[in-house]
C-alpha positions as CSV (number, residue, x, y, z in Angstrom):
1,M,110.2,-42.0,2.2
2,T,106.7,-43.0,3.4
3,A,104.3,-40.3,4.0
4,P,103.1,-39.4,7.5
5,T,99.9,-40.7,8.0
6,F,96.9,-39.2,10.6
7,T,93.7,-40.9,11.5
8,K,91.7,-39.2,13.8
9,I,87.8,-40.4,14.7
10,H,85.4,-38.2,17.0
11,M,83.4,-40.2,19.2
12,N,81.1,-38.8,22.0
13,G,82.7,-35.1,21.8
14,Y,85.9,-36.4,22.0
15,D,89.2,-36.9,19.6
16,V,90.9,-40.0,19.1
17,I,93.5,-39.8,16.9
18,S,96.9,-41.5,15.8
19,A,100.4,-40.3,14.4
20,N,102.2,-42.3,12.3
21,S,100.5,-45.5,13.5
22,G,101.5,-44.0,17.2
23,D,99.8,-44.4,20.0
24,W,96.3,-43.9,20.8
25,R,95.2,-40.4,21.9
26,V,92.0,-39.8,22.8
27,C,91.8,-35.5,23.3
28,T,89.9,-32.3,24.1
29,K,91.2,-29.1,22.2
30,S,93.5,-28.1,24.7
31,D,93.8,-31.1,27.2
32,R,95.3,-35.1,26.5
33,L,93.4,-37.8,28.6
34,G,94.8,-39.9,28.3
35,A,97.0,-42.4,25.1
36,F,96.6,-46.2,24.9
37,G,98.5,-49.8,22.6
38,S,95.4,-49.5,20.0
39,R,92.4,-48.5,18.7
40,E,90.1,-50.4,20.8
41,E,92.0,-49.2,24.2
42,A,90.8,-45.9,22.8
43,L,87.6,-45.3,21.7
44,A,86.5,-48.3,24.8
45,F,88.4,-44.7,27.2
46,A,86.2,-42.5,24.9
47,A,83.1,-44.4,25.5
48,S,83.1,-44.3,28.7
49,L,83.5,-41.0,29.9
50,P,80.5,-38.3,29.6
51,G,79.5,-36.9,26.9
52,Y,82.1,-33.7,26.0
53,K,80.2,-30.4,24.6
54,E,82.8,-27.2,24.6
55,R,82.1,-24.1,25.8
56,P,81.9,-21.2,24.9
57,E,85.1,-19.2,26.9
58,Q,82.8,-16.4,29.1
59,S,84.4,-13.6,30.8
60,A,84.9,-12.2,34.6
61,P,81.4,-11.7,35.6
62,T,80.9,-8.2,36.2
63,Q,79.3,-6.8,39.5
64,K,77.2,-3.4,39.9
65,P,78.5,-1.5,42.8
66,S,76.1,-1.2,45.4
67,N,74.5,1.8,46.6
68,L,75.7,1.6,49.5
69,H,75.9,5.6,51.6
């Protein structure tokens, strides 16, 4: 019986991961952006993307009631 493997590389703000020697995936916390057959292809794709920085969740802006009569 073999142990599961998990490889994760962080590049340009994206996670490049592979599980159990499967495809390499380029992901953010909530989205998978692509899957590739090799680590080099996945890293090249992540390097070509604009830098990713997670933004904090913002609630809907509150509007002040107008004082029109």
